[in-house]
C-alpha positions as CSV (number, residue, x, y, z in Angstrom):
1,M,11.4,10.4,-29.5
2,E,8.4,8.4,-28.3
3,N,6.6,9.9,-24.9
4,S,5.3,6.5,-23.4
5,N,5.5,6.0,-19.7
6,E,7.6,2.7,-20.5
7,S,10.3,4.5,-22.6
8,V,11.6,6.6,-19.8
9,G,11.0,3.1,-17.2
10,Q,8.1,4.4,-15.6
11,M,4.8,1.7,-15.5
12,S,1.8,3.3,-14.4
13,L,-0.8,0.6,-12.1
14,K,-1.8,-2.8,-14.1
15,K,-5.4,-1.7,-14.3
16,E,-5.5,-5.9,-13.1
17,A,-4.5,-4.4,-10.2
18,I,-6.5,-2.0,-9.6
19,A,-9.6,-3.8,-10.1
20,Q,-8.0,-6.0,-7.2
21,G,-8.4,-2.9,-5.1
22,Y,-5.2,-1.6,-5.6
23,G,-4.1,2.1,-6.3
24,T,-6.8,3.0,-3.8
25,F,-6.7,4.3,0.2
26,P,-6.2,3.3,2.4
27,Y,-3.5,1.0,1.7
28,V,0.2,-0.5,3.7
29,I,3.5,0.1,1.9
30,V,6.3,-2.3,3.2
31,R,9.4,-1.5,2.5
32,I,11.3,-4.3,1.0
33,H,14.8,-3.1,-0.5
34,S,15.7,0.0,-1.5
35,A,13.3,0.9,-4.1
36,I,11.0,-2.3,-3.3
37,Y,7.9,-2.1,-1.9
38,L,5.0,-4.4,-1.4
39,Q,1.3,-3.2,-1.2
40,V,-1.2,-4.0,1.0
41,P,-4.6,-3.2,0.4
42,I,-7.0,-2.7,3.6
43,K,-10.6,-3.2,1.9
44,E,-14.3,-3.8,3.8
45,V,-16.3,-6.6,2.6
46,Q,-19.6,-6.8,3.6
47,R,-19.4,-10.6,4.3
48,H,-16.4,-13.0,4.9
49,E,-16.7,-14.7,2.2
50,E,-15.7,-12.2,-0.4
51,K,-12.3,-12.1,-1.5
52,Y,-9.6,-9.8,-2.3
53,P,-6.1,-9.5,-1.6
54,G,-4.4,-7.4,1.5
55,E,-6.1,-7.0,5.1
56,Q,-10.2,-7.6,5.1
57,V,-12.5,-5.6,7.6
58,T,-16.1,-6.8,8.4
59,T,-17.0,-4.2,10.0
60,P,-17.8,-0.7,9.0
61,E,-14.8,1.9,9.1
62,Q,-14.3,3.0,12.4
63,G,-11.5,5.7,11.7
64,E,-8.2,6.4,12.1
65,T,-7.3,5.2,15.3
66,Y,-8.9,1.6,13.8
67,L,-6.6,1.3,10.9
68,L,-3.7,2.8,13.2
69,E,-4.1,-0.5,15.2
70,L,-4.9,-2.7,12.7
71,T,-1.5,-2.0,10.9
72,K,0.2,-2.3,14.3
73,R,-1.0,-5.5,14.3
74,Y,-0.3,-6.3,10.5
75,K,3.7,-5.5,11.3
76,E,3.7,-7.2,14.4
77,A,2.8,-10.4,12.9
78,I,5.0,-10.0,9.6
79,D,8.0,-9.2,11.7
80,L,7.2,-11.8,13.9
81,R,6.6,-14.5,10.7
82,N,10.0,-13.3,8.7
83,N,11.7,-12.5,11.8
84,T,13.1,-9.5,10.9
85,N,11.9,-5.7,11.7
86,H,9.9,-4.3,8.9
87,R,9.2,-0.9,7.7
88,L,6.3,-0.1,6.6
89,C,3.7,3.4,6.5
90,L,-0.2,3.4,6.4
91,V,-1.2,5.5,3.6
92,L,-4.7,7.3,4.3
93,G,-4.5,10.0,1.2
94,P,-1.9,11.4,-0.9
95,E,-0.2,13.5,1.6
96,Q,-1.1,11.5,4.5
97,G,0.8,8.3,6.3
98,F,2.0,7.0,9.3
99,F,5.4,5.4,9.5
100,Y,6.3,2.6,11.4
101,E,9.8,1.9,12.2
102,G,10.6,-0.2,15.2
103,S,7.8,0.5,18.1
104,E,7.4,4.3,16.7
105,I,4.5,5.6,14.9
106,R,5.2,8.6,13.0
107,P,2.6,11.1,11.0
108,N,4.5,12.4,8.0
109,T,2.7,14.4,4.7
110,S,5.2,12.9,2.2
111,I,4.1,9.0,1.4
112,P,6.1,6.8,0.1
113,S,6.4,6.6,-4.0
114,G,8.3,5.5,-7.0
115,G,10.6,2.0,-7.0
116,T,9.4,-0.4,-7.8
117,L,5.7,-1.4,-6.5
118,L,4.6,-5.1,-5.8
119,N,1.4,-6.9,-5.2
120,V,0.7,-9.4,-1.6
121,Q,1.9,-12.3,-4.2
122,Q,5.1,-10.2,-5.2
123,Q,4.2,-9.9,-8.7
124,V,5.0,-6.2,-9.9
125,I,1.9,-3.8,-10.6
126,A,3.6,-0.7,-11.6
127,M,7.4,1.3,-11.3
128,N,8.3,4.4,-11.0
129,V,5.2,5.9,-10.0
130,K,2.9,6.7,-7.4
131,H,1.6,4.1,-5.6
132,Y,-2.2,5.6,-5.5
133,I,-4.4,6.0,-8.6
134,Q,-4.4,9.5,-9.5
135,T,-7.7,11.5,-10.5
136,Y,-7.5,14.3,-13.0
137,H,-9.8,17.0,-13.0
138,L,-10.3,19.3,-16.6
């Protein structure tokens, strides 16, 4: 039997998505439906003219507190726009996330993974794998 990711229903992050900044920390995961997630990259850019999908930060990295507030404002905006209460997670690392449910923000060492992962254009970029780029050490 063939032992490829495709044969067991897995699809690693697409190369095009990685080139656009998906799969690198930090990012936000929005739960769309059960097992369907939207990834929103958070990228520091040098100039406003640079174009990346997701949230762009034009100031130097200001730490965890800044990212928590940025994510809170993002959640408020999409909740208002879609007239619903989204569940989402700010993911800072493989074992560091902050879950936003209602008005609560809870830290957790378990982060969302698996299911169908969409980009901000709601195109499938991965299935049934971790939502971040994994590095392997020999």
